[in-house]
C-alpha positions, 0 to 999 in steps of 0.5 A: 476939717469943715468945722462950720458944717460939723459943729451943731447947736448942741456942741460944747467948746472947751478952752485952755486959758493962758496962751489961748485966751490971754498972754502967757507969762513965760515961766510965770503965773497971772496972779492978779487982774492987772496981769491978765492981758486978752490976746488980740481978737479973743473977745471977738472969738467969744462973741462968735462962740456964743452963737455957735455953742451951746456951752463954753468951758474953760479948763486950766491948770494953775499949780502956782496956787500949789507952788504958794505963788497965788491963792485959790481966791487970786485965781477966781478973781482973775476968772471973775474978771475975765467972765465979766469982760467977755460978758460986757462984750456980748460973749459967754463963759459958762463956767471955768474949771482950774486945777490948783494941784502940783504935778507931783500930787498923786491922782491930781486932775490937771490936764492931761487927766480928763477929770475937769471935762468930767466935772463939767459933764457933771454940772451940765449933764447935756454936754456930750464929750463926743460932740465937744472940742478942745482948744489949746496951745500945749501938749497937755491940752491936746491929750486932755481932749483926747482922753475925754473923747473930743475933737482937738485944736492946737493954737500957735506954733509950739512943737506938738508931739501929738496929732490934733483934728486941727491947727490955727495960729490963733483963737480968732483964726478958727472963730472966723471960719464958723 
């Protein structure tokens, strides 16, 4: 796909967190700032995204809260750190949405439910979901984007049961073509 010519100044970028922005802790959770490690060149990616997208939104499932492994405040502290580091390096994140609910909670808003996209649209009425891209490294991320009517990009080499609009090895591989 010719992303460079498709994306205009009114587009929104939605990003998953773990495995896209930071190192995913396999079978675990980032519970504090000391455990949050940016993936290579992610900070550079945000510098590029800041110039290309009107809005940059993070959407992340954090059921470690529902499991009692961490608190909402723990997650928010990690997000404040992430935003501060991105901004200190000339990037931007407009808002982070996270779902602390367990998968087993009825009518939860975990991805692949599109509810976090609707929360963002409510907070930023200028967001047009048909002019939005969701980037993630899990099936639920791609499904979330599809459910919300977005373009989708899959990061990494995990097995995927859905067909995204495009695939890249890393977030920076996508950023550097813009």
